[in-house]
DRENPA-209477 format. One record per residue (C-alpha): residue in one letter; chain; z, y, x. Coordinates in steps of 0.2 Angstrom, whole numbers. Example, Ala and Ser with C-alpha at 12.3 -4.5 7.8 and 13.67 -1.06 7.14 Angstrom:
BEGIN
['A'; 'A'; [39; -22; 62]]
['S'; 'A'; [36; -5; 68]]
This chain:
BEGIN
['M'; 'A'; [0; 0; 0]]
['K'; 'A'; [-4; 17; 6]]
['D'; 'A'; [4; 34; 4]]
['Q'; 'A'; [-8; 39; -9]]
['E'; 'A'; [-5; 23; -20]]
['L'; 'A'; [14; 26; -18]]
['Q'; 'A'; [11; 44; -24]]
['Q'; 'A'; [2; 38; -39]]
['L'; 'A'; [15; 25; -43]]
['T'; 'A'; [29; 38; -42]]
['E'; 'A'; [20; 50; -54]]
['K'; 'A'; [16; 36; -66]]
['L'; 'A'; [35; 30; -66]]
['S'; 'A'; [41; 48; -68]]
['L'; 'A'; [30; 51; -83]]
['E'; 'A'; [34; 34; -91]]
['L'; 'A'; [53; 33; -88]]
['F'; 'A'; [58; 51; -87]]
['H'; 'A'; [45; 59; -98]]
['K'; 'A'; [43; 73; -84]]
['P'; 'A'; [30; 75; -71]]
['F'; 'A'; [34; 72; -52]]
['K'; 'A'; [26; 88; -44]]
['H'; 'A'; [30; 84; -26]]
['T'; 'A'; [26; 71; -13]]
['A'; 'A'; [31; 53; -11]]
['F'; 'A'; [27; 44; 6]]
['F'; 'A'; [32; 30; 17]]
['N'; 'A'; [43; 35; 32]]
['H'; 'A'; [43; 22; 45]]
['R'; 'A'; [59; 30; 53]]
['L'; 'A'; [71; 25; 39]]
['R'; 'A'; [82; 10; 45]]
['T'; 'A'; [97; 8; 34]]
['T'; 'A'; [91; 15; 17]]
['G'; 'A'; [77; 10; 5]]
['G'; 'A'; [73; 28; 1]]
['R'; 'A'; [78; 46; 2]]
['Y'; 'A'; [76; 61; -9]]
['M'; 'A'; [75; 77; 1]]
['L'; 'A'; [85; 92; -7]]
['R'; 'A'; [75; 106; 1]]
['S'; 'A'; [57; 100; 0]]
['H'; 'A'; [60; 89; -16]]
['N'; 'A'; [49; 75; -7]]
['I'; 'A'; [54; 57; -8]]
['E'; 'A'; [53; 46; 7]]
['I'; 'A'; [52; 27; 5]]
['N'; 'A'; [56; 13; 18]]
['R'; 'A'; [40; 2; 19]]
['K'; 'A'; [50; -13; 26]]
['Y'; 'A'; [58; -15; 9]]
['Y'; 'A'; [40; -16; 0]]
['E'; 'A'; [34; -28; 14]]
['E'; 'A'; [49; -39; 13]]
['H'; 'A'; [54; -39; -6]]
['G'; 'A'; [38; -33; -15]]
['V'; 'A'; [33; -21; -28]]
['E'; 'A'; [48; -24; -40]]
['E'; 'A'; [60; -19; -26]]
['L'; 'A'; [49; -4; -22]]
['I'; 'A'; [49; 1; -41]]
['G'; 'A'; [68; 0; -41]]
['I'; 'A'; [69; 12; -26]]
['I'; 'A'; [58; 24; -33]]
['K'; 'A'; [67; 24; -50]]
['H'; 'A'; [83; 28; -40]]
['E'; 'A'; [76; 42; -30]]
['L'; 'A'; [67; 50; -46]]
['C'; 'A'; [85; 50; -54]]
['H'; 'A'; [90; 61; -39]]
['Y'; 'A'; [74; 72; -40]]
['H'; 'A'; [75; 75; -59]]
['L'; 'A'; [93; 79; -60]]
['H'; 'A'; [93; 90; -45]]
['I'; 'A'; [78; 100; -52]]
['E'; 'A'; [87; 102; -69]]
['G'; 'A'; [103; 108; -59]]
['K'; 'A'; [113; 93; -65]]
['G'; 'A'; [124; 81; -55]]
['Y'; 'A'; [112; 72; -44]]
['Q'; 'A'; [124; 64; -32]]
['H'; 'A'; [130; 46; -33]]
['R'; 'A'; [147; 50; -39]]
['D'; 'A'; [141; 61; -54]]
['Q'; 'A'; [142; 55; -71]]
['D'; 'A'; [125; 62; -75]]
['F'; 'A'; [117; 52; -61]]
['K'; 'A'; [126; 36; -67]]
['R'; 'A'; [121; 39; -85]]
['L'; 'A'; [102; 42; -80]]
['M'; 'A'; [102; 27; -69]]
['K'; 'A'; [108; 15; -83]]
['Q'; 'A'; [96; 23; -95]]
['V'; 'A'; [81; 20; -84]]
['G'; 'A'; [87; 3; -76]]
['A'; 'A'; [88; 10; -58]]
['P'; 'A'; [98; 0; -46]]
['R'; 'A'; [113; 8; -37]]
['H'; 'A'; [109; -1; -21]]
['C'; 'A'; [93; -10; -14]]
['T'; 'A'; [93; -28; -8]]
['P'; 'A'; [97; -29; 10]]
['L'; 'A'; [83; -33; 23]]
['K'; 'A'; [84; -50; 31]]
['K'; 'A'; [76; -45; 47]]
['S'; 'A'; [87; -30; 50]]
['Q'; 'A'; [103; -40; 50]]
['K'; 'A'; [110; -40; 68]]
['P'; 'A'; [117; -57; 75]]
['A'; 'A'; [135; -57; 78]]
['A'; 'A'; [141; -50; 94]]
['K'; 'A'; [146; -63; 107]]
['I'; 'A'; [164; -63; 111]]
['K'; 'A'; [168; -63; 130]]
['M'; 'A'; [185; -71; 135]]
['Y'; 'A'; [195; -66; 150]]
['Q'; 'A'; [211; -73; 157]]
['C'; 'A'; [224; -66; 169]]
['N'; 'A'; [226; -76; 185]]
['T'; 'A'; [244; -73; 186]]
['C'; 'A'; [252; -73; 169]]
['Q'; 'A'; [237; -82; 160]]
['Q'; 'A'; [236; -69; 146]]
['I'; 'A'; [219; -70; 137]]
['Y'; 'A'; [209; -56; 132]]
['Q'; 'A'; [194; -56; 120]]
['R'; 'A'; [181; -42; 121]]
['K'; 'A'; [164; -38; 113]]
['K'; 'A'; [159; -29; 128]]
['R'; 'A'; [158; -35; 146]]
['V'; 'A'; [173; -30; 157]]
['D'; 'A'; [171; -25; 175]]
['T'; 'A'; [184; -37; 183]]
['T'; 'A'; [183; -28; 200]]
['R'; 'A'; [190; -12; 191]]
['F'; 'A'; [201; -18; 177]]
['V'; 'A'; [217; -28; 179]]
['C'; 'A'; [229; -37; 166]]
['G'; 'A'; [238; -25; 156]]
['K'; 'A'; [255; -35; 157]]
['C'; 'A'; [256; -39; 175]]
['R'; 'A'; [242; -30; 184]]
['G'; 'A'; [235; -47; 189]]
['K'; 'A'; [216; -51; 192]]
['L'; 'A'; [205; -55; 177]]
['I'; 'A'; [193; -70; 177]]
['E'; 'A'; [179; -72; 164]]
['I'; 'A'; [182; -89; 156]]
['G'; 'A'; [169; -89; 142]]
C-alpha cells in the first residue's frame, strides 16, 4: 500500500464513521517504532507505522486509522482528544476503534542474558545484565576479586 492509498482509505473511513471530512494528510512513517500511529497536533497530519500493516494486515491498519481519527476530529472540534478524556473514550467506543494496537512480533527483544560473577574470597554471587570489568570492580562485601562464572 502506498501513501496515496492510505490517504484515500483515511478519507473514506472519516466520512463513513465520523460523517466529517479528513482535510489533512495521512502517510506512512518508517521511523515509528513503538506505536501504530500518531496524530500531529500542529499539522493535523496522521502518521502510520507501515510494519503494523505488513505484519497484521488491513484490519489492524483500519483500527489504527480509526483511533487516530478520533484524536483528529476531537482536537479540531476543541473537545477532549487525549486518551484519558471522556469525549475520546466515548467516540472510540462509538466507532469501534481499539485503545491499543496488537504488538509486533518482530520487534520484541530477546531477554537479556544474565551474567554471573562470584567473589574469590567470600563466595558472594552477583547477577548483572551488563558486563562488569573485573579488573576495575571488586566485591562490595569484602573487596575481593570478582570472577565471571556464567
